[in-house]
C-alpha positions as a Markdown table, in Angstrom:
| # | Residue | x | y | z |
|---|---|---|---|---|
| 1 | Unk | 37.0 | 228.9 | -69.5 |
| 2 | Unk | 36.9 | 227.0 | -72.8 |
| 3 | Unk | 33.9 | 224.7 | -72.9 |
| 4 | Unk | 34.1 | 220.9 | -73.4 |
| 5 | Unk | 32.2 | 221.3 | -76.7 |
| 6 | Unk | 34.9 | 223.7 | -78.0 |
| 7 | Unk | 37.7 | 221.3 | -76.8 |
| 8 | Unk | 36.0 | 218.5 | -78.8 |
| 9 | Unk | 36.0 | 220.7 | -81.8 |
| 10 | Unk | 39.7 | 221.5 | -81.4 |
| 11 | Unk | 40.5 | 217.8 | -81.3 |
| 12 | Unk | 38.8 | 217.5 | -84.7 |
| 13 | Unk | 41.3 | 220.0 | -86.2 |
| 14 | Unk | 43.5 | 218.0 | -88.5 |
| 15 | Unk | 47.2 | 218.4 | -87.6 |
| 16 | Unk | 46.4 | 219.4 | -84.0 |
| 17 | Unk | 48.2 | 216.8 | -81.9 |
| 18 | Unk | 47.2 | 216.0 | -78.3 |
| 19 | Unk | 50.4 | 217.4 | -76.8 |
| 20 | Unk | 50.2 | 220.6 | -78.9 |
| 21 | Unk | 46.6 | 221.1 | -77.9 |
| 22 | Unk | 47.3 | 220.4 | -74.3 |
| 23 | Unk | 50.0 | 223.1 | -74.2 |
| 24 | Unk | 47.8 | 225.6 | -75.9 |
| 25 | Unk | 44.9 | 225.0 | -73.5 |
| 26 | Unk | 47.3 | 225.2 | -70.5 |
| 27 | Unk | 48.7 | 228.5 | -71.8 |
| 28 | Unk | 45.2 | 230.0 | -72.3 |
| 29 | Unk | 44.2 | 228.8 | -68.8 |
| 30 | Unk | 47.4 | 230.1 | -67.1 |
| 31 | Unk | 47.1 | 233.5 | -68.8 |
| 32 | Unk | 43.4 | 233.6 | -68.0 |
| 33 | Unk | 42.6 | 234.6 | -71.6 |
| 34 | Unk | 38.9 | 235.0 | -72.2 |
| 35 | Unk | 37.7 | 233.3 | -75.4 |
| 36 | Unk | 33.9 | 233.2 | -75.8 |
| 37 | Unk | 33.4 | 230.9 | -78.7 |
| 38 | Unk | 35.1 | 228.5 | -81.1 |
| 39 | Unk | 35.8 | 231.1 | -83.7 |
| 40 | Unk | 37.6 | 233.3 | -81.2 |
| 41 | Unk | 39.7 | 230.3 | -80.1 |
| 42 | Unk | 40.7 | 229.5 | -83.6 |
| 43 | Unk | 41.7 | 233.1 | -84.3 |
| 44 | Unk | 43.8 | 233.1 | -81.1 |
| 45 | Unk | 45.5 | 229.8 | -82.1 |
| 46 | Unk | 46.3 | 231.3 | -85.5 |
| 47 | Unk | 48.0 | 234.3 | -83.7 |
| 48 | Unk | 50.1 | 231.8 | -81.7 |
| 49 | Unk | 51.6 | 230.7 | -85.0 |
| 50 | Unk | 50.5 | 227.0 | -84.8 |
| 51 | Unk | 51.4 | 225.5 | -88.1 |
| 52 | Unk | 50.3 | 222.5 | -90.3 |
| 53 | Unk | 46.7 | 222.6 | -89.2 |
| 54 | Unk | 43.8 | 222.2 | -91.6 |
| 55 | Unk | 40.5 | 223.7 | -90.5 |
| 56 | Unk | 37.2 | 222.9 | -92.3 |
| 57 | Unk | 35.1 | 224.7 | -89.7 |
| 58 | Unk | 31.8 | 223.6 | -91.2 |
| 59 | Unk | 32.8 | 219.9 | -91.1 |
| 60 | Unk | 34.2 | 220.3 | -87.6 |
| 61 | Unk | 30.9 | 221.8 | -86.4 |
| 62 | Unk | 29.0 | 218.9 | -87.9 |
| 63 | Unk | 31.3 | 216.1 | -86.5 |
| 64 | Unk | 31.2 | 217.7 | -83.0 |
| 65 | Unk | 27.4 | 217.9 | -83.1 |
| 66 | Unk | 27.3 | 214.1 | -83.9 |
| 67 | Unk | 29.7 | 213.3 | -81.0 |
| 68 | Unk | 27.8 | 215.5 | -78.5 |
| 69 | Unk | 24.4 | 214.1 | -79.5 |
| 70 | Unk | 25.7 | 210.5 | -79.2 |
| 71 | Unk | 26.9 | 211.3 | -75.6 |
| 72 | Unk | 23.6 | 212.8 | -74.7 |
| 73 | Unk | 21.6 | 209.9 | -76.2 |
| 74 | Unk | 23.7 | 207.2 | -74.5 |
| 75 | Unk | 24.3 | 209.1 | -71.2 |
| 76 | Unk | 28.1 | 209.2 | -71.7 |
| 77 | Unk | 29.7 | 211.9 | -69.6 |
| 78 | Unk | 32.2 | 214.3 | -71.1 |
| 79 | Unk | 35.0 | 215.3 | -68.6 |
| 80 | Unk | 37.8 | 217.6 | -69.6 |
| 81 | Unk | 41.0 | 218.7 | -67.9 |
| 82 | Unk | 39.2 | 221.8 | -66.7 |
| 83 | Unk | 36.5 | 219.8 | -64.8 |
| 84 | Unk | 36.6 | 219.1 | -61.1 |
| 85 | Unk | 35.7 | 215.4 | -61.9 |
| 86 | Unk | 38.9 | 215.0 | -63.9 |
| 87 | Unk | 41.2 | 212.6 | -61.9 |
| 88 | Unk | 44.4 | 214.0 | -60.4 |
| 89 | Unk | 46.3 | 210.8 | -61.3 |
| 90 | Unk | 45.9 | 211.7 | -64.9 |
| 91 | Unk | 46.3 | 215.4 | -64.5 |
| 92 | Unk | 49.9 | 215.1 | -63.3 |
| 93 | Unk | 51.2 | 213.2 | -66.3 |
| 94 | Unk | 52.6 | 215.1 | -69.3 |
| 95 | Unk | 50.7 | 213.3 | -72.0 |
| 96 | Unk | 47.3 | 213.5 | -70.3 |
| 97 | Unk | 44.0 | 212.8 | -72.0 |
| 98 | Unk | 42.4 | 216.2 | -72.7 |
| 99 | Unk | 38.9 | 214.7 | -72.7 |
| 100 | Unk | 37.5 | 211.6 | -71.0 |
| 101 | Unk | 34.3 | 210.0 | -72.1 |
| 102 | Unk | 32.8 | 208.1 | -69.2 |
| 103 | Unk | 29.9 | 205.6 | -69.1 |
| 104 | Unk | 29.1 | 204.7 | -65.6 |
| 105 | Unk | 30.4 | 205.8 | -62.2 |
| 106 | Unk | 32.7 | 208.7 | -62.8 |
| 107 | Unk | 33.6 | 208.9 | -59.1 |
| 108 | Unk | 35.7 | 205.8 | -59.6 |
| 109 | Unk | 38.2 | 208.0 | -61.5 |
| 110 | Unk | 39.2 | 209.4 | -58.1 |
| 111 | Unk | 39.1 | 206.1 | -56.2 |
| 112 | Unk | 41.6 | 206.2 | -53.3 |
| 113 | Unk | 43.1 | 202.8 | -54.2 |
| 114 | Unk | 43.2 | 201.4 | -57.7 |
| 115 | Unk | 45.3 | 198.5 | -59.0 |
| 116 | Unk | 45.7 | 197.5 | -62.6 |
| 117 | Unk | 45.8 | 193.9 | -63.7 |
| 118 | Unk | 47.1 | 193.3 | -67.2 |
| 119 | Unk | 48.4 | 190.6 | -69.4 |
| 120 | Unk | 48.3 | 188.7 | -72.6 |
| 121 | Unk | 45.1 | 188.1 | -74.7 |
| 122 | Unk | 46.1 | 184.4 | -74.8 |
| 123 | Unk | 47.0 | 183.4 | -71.3 |
| 124 | Unk | 47.4 | 179.9 | -70.0 |
| 125 | Unk | 44.6 | 178.4 | -68.1 |
| 126 | Unk | 46.5 | 179.1 | -64.9 |
| 127 | Unk | 47.2 | 182.7 | -65.9 |
| 128 | Unk | 43.5 | 183.3 | -66.6 |
| 129 | Unk | 42.5 | 181.8 | -63.3 |
| 130 | Unk | 45.2 | 183.9 | -61.4 |
| 131 | Unk | 44.0 | 187.1 | -63.0 |
| 132 | Unk | 40.4 | 186.4 | -62.0 |
| 133 | Unk | 41.2 | 185.3 | -58.4 |
| 134 | Unk | 43.6 | 188.2 | -57.8 |
| 135 | Unk | 40.9 | 190.7 | -59.0 |
| 136 | Unk | 38.3 | 189.0 | -56.8 |
| 137 | Unk | 40.5 | 189.3 | -53.8 |
| 138 | Unk | 41.4 | 192.9 | -54.5 |
| 139 | Unk | 37.7 | 193.7 | -54.8 |
| 140 | Unk | 37.1 | 192.2 | -51.4 |
| 141 | Unk | 39.7 | 194.6 | -50.1 |
| 142 | Unk | 37.6 | 197.5 | -51.5 |
| 143 | Unk | 40.2 | 198.1 | -54.3 |
| 144 | Unk | 39.1 | 199.3 | -57.7 |
| 145 | Unk | 40.5 | 197.0 | -60.4 |
| 146 | Unk | 41.6 | 198.7 | -63.6 |
| 147 | Unk | 42.1 | 196.8 | -66.9 |
| 148 | Unk | 41.9 | 197.1 | -70.6 |
| 149 | Unk | 38.6 | 195.3 | -71.5 |
| 150 | Unk | 40.5 | 193.0 | -73.9 |
| 151 | Unk | 40.1 | 189.2 | -74.1 |
| 152 | Unk | 42.3 | 187.0 | -71.9 |
| 153 | Unk | 43.9 | 188.5 | -68.7 |
| 154 | Unk | 41.9 | 191.7 | -68.9 |
| 155 | Unk | 38.6 | 189.9 | -69.3 |
| 156 | Unk | 39.4 | 187.6 | -66.4 |
| 157 | Unk | 40.3 | 190.6 | -64.2 |
| 158 | Unk | 37.0 | 192.3 | -64.9 |
| 159 | Unk | 35.0 | 189.1 | -64.3 |
| 160 | Unk | 36.9 | 188.3 | -61.1 |
| 161 | Unk | 36.1 | 191.8 | -59.7 |
| 162 | Unk | 32.5 | 191.5 | -60.7 |
| 163 | Unk | 32.2 | 188.1 | -59.0 |
| 164 | Unk | 33.0 | 189.8 | -55.7 |
| 165 | Unk | 30.5 | 192.6 | -56.5 |
| 166 | Unk | 33.4 | 195.0 | -56.8 |
| 167 | Unk | 33.8 | 198.1 | -58.9 |
| 168 | Unk | 36.1 | 198.0 | -61.9 |
| 169 | Unk | 37.2 | 200.5 | -64.5 |
| 170 | Unk | 37.6 | 199.3 | -68.1 |
| 171 | Unk | 39.8 | 201.6 | -70.3 |
| 172 | Unk | 38.9 | 201.0 | -73.9 |
| 173 | Unk | 40.9 | 201.8 | -77.1 |
| 174 | Unk | 37.9 | 202.9 | -79.1 |
| 175 | Unk | 34.7 | 204.8 | -78.7 |
| 176 | Unk | 31.9 | 203.3 | -76.5 |
| 177 | Unk | 29.6 | 202.7 | -79.5 |
| 178 | Unk | 32.2 | 200.7 | -81.5 |
| 179 | Unk | 33.1 | 197.9 | -79.0 |
| 180 | Unk | 32.7 | 194.3 | -80.3 |
| 181 | Unk | 29.2 | 193.0 | -79.8 |
| 182 | Unk | 30.6 | 190.1 | -77.9 |
| 183 | Unk | 31.7 | 192.5 | -75.1 |
| 184 | Unk | 28.2 | 194.0 | -74.5 |
| 185 | Unk | 27.3 | 191.7 | -71.7 |
| 186 | Unk | 30.5 | 192.4 | -69.7 |
| 187 | Unk | 30.1 | 196.1 | -70.5 |
| 188 | Unk | 26.6 | 196.1 | -69.0 |
| 189 | Unk | 27.7 | 194.1 | -66.0 |
| 190 | Unk | 30.4 | 196.6 | -65.2 |
| 191 | Unk | 27.9 | 199.4 | -65.2 |
| 192 | Unk | 25.3 | 197.5 | -63.2 |
| 193 | Unk | 27.9 | 196.8 | -60.5 |
| 194 | Unk | 28.9 | 200.5 | -60.2 |
| 195 | Unk | 31.9 | 200.4 | -62.4 |
| 196 | Unk | 32.9 | 202.6 | -65.4 |
| 197 | Unk | 33.9 | 202.2 | -69.0 |
| 198 | Unk | 36.2 | 205.1 | -70.1 |
| 199 | Unk | 37.9 | 206.3 | -73.2 |
| 200 | Unk | 39.7 | 209.4 | -74.5 |
| 201 | Unk | 38.0 | 208.8 | -77.9 |
| 202 | Unk | 34.5 | 209.9 | -78.9 |
| 203 | Unk | 31.7 | 207.3 | -78.9 |
| 204 | Unk | 31.9 | 206.7 | -82.7 |
| 205 | Unk | 35.7 | 206.3 | -82.9 |
| 206 | Unk | 37.1 | 203.0 | -84.2 |
| 207 | Unk | 40.2 | 201.5 | -82.6 |
| 208 | Unk | 43.5 | 202.0 | -84.4 |
| 209 | Unk | 47.0 | 200.5 | -83.7 |
| 210 | Unk | 48.2 | 203.5 | -81.7 |
| 211 | Unk | 45.0 | 203.8 | -79.7 |
| 212 | Unk | 45.8 | 200.5 | -77.9 |
| 213 | Unk | 49.2 | 201.9 | -76.7 |
| 214 | Unk | 47.5 | 205.2 | -75.8 |
| 215 | Unk | 44.9 | 203.2 | -73.8 |
| 216 | Unk | 47.7 | 201.5 | -71.8 |
| 217 | Unk | 49.2 | 204.8 | -70.6 |
| 218 | Unk | 45.8 | 205.7 | -69.1 |
| 219 | Unk | 45.6 | 202.3 | -67.4 |
| 220 | Unk | 49.1 | 202.8 | -65.9 |
| 221 | Unk | 48.5 | 206.4 | -64.8 |
| 222 | Unk | 45.0 | 205.8 | -63.3 |
| 223 | Unk | 46.3 | 203.0 | -61.1 |
| 224 | Unk | 48.4 | 203.1 | -57.9 |
| 225 | Unk | 50.2 | 199.9 | -59.0 |
| 226 | Unk | 50.3 | 197.4 | -61.8 |
| 227 | Unk | 50.2 | 193.6 | -61.6 |
| 228 | Unk | 51.4 | 191.6 | -64.7 |
| 229 | Unk | 49.7 | 188.2 | -64.9 |
| 230 | Unk | 51.2 | 186.9 | -68.2 |
| 231 | Unk | 52.7 | 188.9 | -71.1 |
| 232 | Unk | 55.2 | 188.7 | -73.9 |
| 233 | Unk | 58.1 | 190.9 | -75.0 |
| 234 | Unk | 56.9 | 193.7 | -77.2 |
| 235 | Unk | 53.2 | 193.2 | -76.5 |
| 236 | Unk | 50.7 | 195.6 | -75.1 |
| 237 | Unk | 51.6 | 194.5 | -71.6 |
| 238 | Unk | 55.2 | 195.7 | -72.1 |
| 239 | Unk | 53.9 | 199.2 | -73.0 |
| 240 | Unk | 51.8 | 199.3 | -69.8 |
| 241 | Unk | 54.8 | 198.3 | -67.7 |
| 242 | Unk | 57.0 | 201.0 | -69.4 |
| 243 | Unk | 54.4 | 203.6 | -68.7 |
| 244 | Unk | 54.1 | 202.5 | -65.1 |
| 245 | Unk | 57.8 | 202.8 | -64.6 |
| 246 | Unk | 57.8 | 206.2 | -66.2 |
| 247 | Unk | 55.0 | 207.3 | -63.8 |
| 248 | Unk | 56.9 | 205.8 | -60.8 |
| 249 | Unk | 54.2 | 203.3 | -60.2 |
| 250 | Unk | 55.0 | 199.9 | -58.5 |
| 251 | Unk | 55.0 | 196.9 | -60.8 |
| 252 | Unk | 54.5 | 193.3 | -59.6 |
| 253 | Unk | 54.6 | 189.9 | -61.4 |
| 254 | Unk | 53.2 | 186.4 | -60.8 |
| 255 | Unk | 55.6 | 183.5 | -60.4 |
| 256 | Unk | 55.7 | 182.4 | -64.0 |
| 257 | Unk | 56.5 | 185.8 | -65.5 |
| 258 | Unk | 60.3 | 186.4 | -65.1 |
| 259 | Unk | 61.3 | 183.4 | -67.2 |
| 260 | Unk | 59.3 | 184.5 | -70.2 |
| 261 | Unk | 59.1 | 188.2 | -69.8 |
| 262 | Unk | 61.7 | 190.8 | -70.8 |
| 263 | Unk | 61.8 | 192.6 | -67.4 |
| 264 | Unk | 63.0 | 196.2 | -67.5 |
| 265 | Unk | 66.5 | 196.8 | -66.2 |
| 266 | Unk | 65.5 | 199.2 | -63.5 |
| 267 | Unk | 63.0 | 196.7 | -62.2 |
| 268 | Unk | 65.8 | 194.1 | -61.9 |
| 269 | Unk | 68.0 | 196.7 | -60.1 |
| 270 | Unk | 65.2 | 197.4 | -57.6 |
| 271 | Unk | 64.3 | 193.7 | -57.1 |
| 272 | Unk | 61.3 | 192.2 | -58.8 |
| 273 | Unk | 58.1 | 192.0 | -56.8 |
| 274 | Unk | 56.7 | 188.5 | -57.1 |
| 275 | Unk | 53.1 | 187.8 | -55.9 |
| 276 | Unk | 52.4 | 184.2 | -55.3 |
| 277 | Unk | 49.8 | 184.4 | -52.4 |
| 278 | Unk | 47.0 | 186.6 | -51.1 |
| 279 | Unk | 49.2 | 188.1 | -48.3 |
| 280 | Unk | 51.7 | 189.4 | -50.8 |
| 281 | Unk | 48.8 | 190.6 | -53.0 |
| 282 | Unk | 47.3 | 192.7 | -50.2 |
| 283 | Unk | 50.7 | 194.0 | -49.1 |
| 284 | Unk | 51.4 | 195.1 | -52.7 |
| 285 | Unk | 48.0 | 196.9 | -52.8 |
| 286 | Unk | 48.7 | 198.6 | -49.4 |
| 287 | Unk | 52.3 | 199.7 | -50.3 |
| 288 | Unk | 51.1 | 201.0 | -53.7 |
| 289 | Unk | 48.5 | 203.1 | -52.0 |
| 290 | Unk | 51.0 | 204.3 | -49.4 |
| 291 | Unk | 53.6 | 205.3 | -52.1 |
| 292 | Unk | 51.0 | 207.4 | -53.9 |
| 293 | Unk | 49.8 | 209.0 | -50.7 |
| 294 | Unk | 53.4 | 209.9 | -49.7 |
| 295 | Unk | 53.9 | 211.5 | -53.1 |
| 296 | Unk | 50.7 | 213.5 | -52.7 |
| 297 | Unk | 51.6 | 214.7 | -49.2 |
């Protein structure tokens, strides 16, 4: 089996996209091809005829060593698609993360009932309060709250969950060591309360425009259902909703969303789930869990 260290090196090969690498690793795994080191892996990939890649092996070795040392220093776990700890909810999607970097409780990745709470970075006062209260109530129901660690609705969701001493997963669009300093307190509170901060990017990676969208697919896939607090057309929230629909995950809205939100056509055809009280919130959580359980069975 290819080691996590070698997978990290493969991700550093310029021109080697995530989907291409995933297919190559899957092929090697299915064929049970024994490759003992990075050099053998590279030679095999070259035999497969993979084009448009640029390999500066010395630079790759150096960059990989930096990443691995950072993970060791800051106790960030490296979990690949070949590891038992890798969550099945991510394993079944086509565009799965090949590596997850996890700070905190990695067992949460396989939590039996997780709900994502998402929304705009600039919510109304009511929206911020709803996000926090819903997260707190879900935590009381022993539900893991998943969100994106951004300001606004995400921040409120994490804080609400923490207020109830619940466990929350923050999916970040950068490496763990490049988050804004203003987020350090919440980061530490998440870990203290048994939560986790996860990323598919190495600790020293800075966020880019596309990494925010990539982050949203992980939020949608890792959750059993998605609740939209407030969001606008074309924003990050809309990407999370689209991913959730693609992954056949239930999506719910709060009362003030339909008038301002460009709801997807297939959501309209299947009736929009509106949550305006705790009973409906708990019902949504339970039905989301039942739907995922039925699919698994």
